[in-house]
C-alpha angles and dihedrals in degrees: 000000000000104000086211092145094058137078123200122239095245091046088054093060091065089063099059114128093003109145093218094055130077128189119213128196103210098174116151127160141193117242091251091061091066095217130127108213100191092044090051090050093051088051101045136354145147111289112284094356118157124214118245106202106199091193091056100036089064146100104289092193097070133063091218114106123263097340116173115278122229111279093245091053090045090053092053095050096043091050088052088055091054095253126139130186089241102049125095103254117200112199127193144167133191104267094031105245113040116083099357092080089054090058091041090054092044093051092045096051090045089057107268105153100202121032123158131181120223109247111242097004135244095302090062090042092059092042088057090055092243120161116286131184119225133187129037113354118244117251109252120234113252113256140175120253113193109203127215103181115211099209092175089066091065126073124206133207088258092054090054094048089050091051090056086071102031100039090202094139131048108230115218119196114202097195122111113281094247091058092045089052093046090244095120127041124251117259090229113074120241099028124122121240122245140053144278108281112262092011119133128228120241110158108211088226090067091066098050136075122176094347094309137090117270117256115298094244091056092044093050091047090056091053092044094052087049087055092242110147129174092274096041113119111231135187116195125205138168137158100310106345099278108100092032084075090062087063090047089053092048093049091048089050088053094051096254102130104163090093133134129183121224098226096196093047120166091334085072104027091048098054116123092254095040132117125290120297138201128216133186088263097055100025108151099155 
């Protein structure tokens, strides 16, 4: 595993106050985590970091949560945050690998050339006593972000429905196994319980220890056991498209690059009038 998408905490210190570097707080939490990402950012952050709100930097024309915005809209918002497609962008969240991969993925498919994730996250950064910034965040300088949208990195509901027949791609679900099996209710009201037929369960938490990916040998064994090879086509999914990006990141680190993310994820498939589902009780995959 290359870890080419990560940057260590000590290396990060060398990039402070560099004009060609931007720091992005990508923190986002589920209600059960009892953390307010925006409030935490306003209180403490890495020097000159901007806050990337995945709920606001999203498509306003759908009721589905934090769907990708149109590239032109993204360019405007990213530029207002002081981001450009050519800068080194260092992304972090609190625990290390939760919502940061979603923002990493978003930036990459929108055309950012150099995006890194802070190893261990901001919680570890603070625990190490590294420099933090308090008080009111600085206003970023307006920049120009030129998008180059990688449409082929995004899977639609129609793509998933076609895949039920063609089985060209392995579908990996990052949700906890109990939700995948339909044994636990979905955190979003109104959604059915279960999973996409013929999809495989790979809880994102199985890939992480102490805010970092597990050892490369273990990670590669997981993918090998799932018959995911470097040329295997994969579509990732989860509850709403956030933790699915952790699987995308892990696959990329393991040199498996033929990967798409189902942006609507279970928030779309699991709707009452959505496509067929499978549970542990009626599993006939």
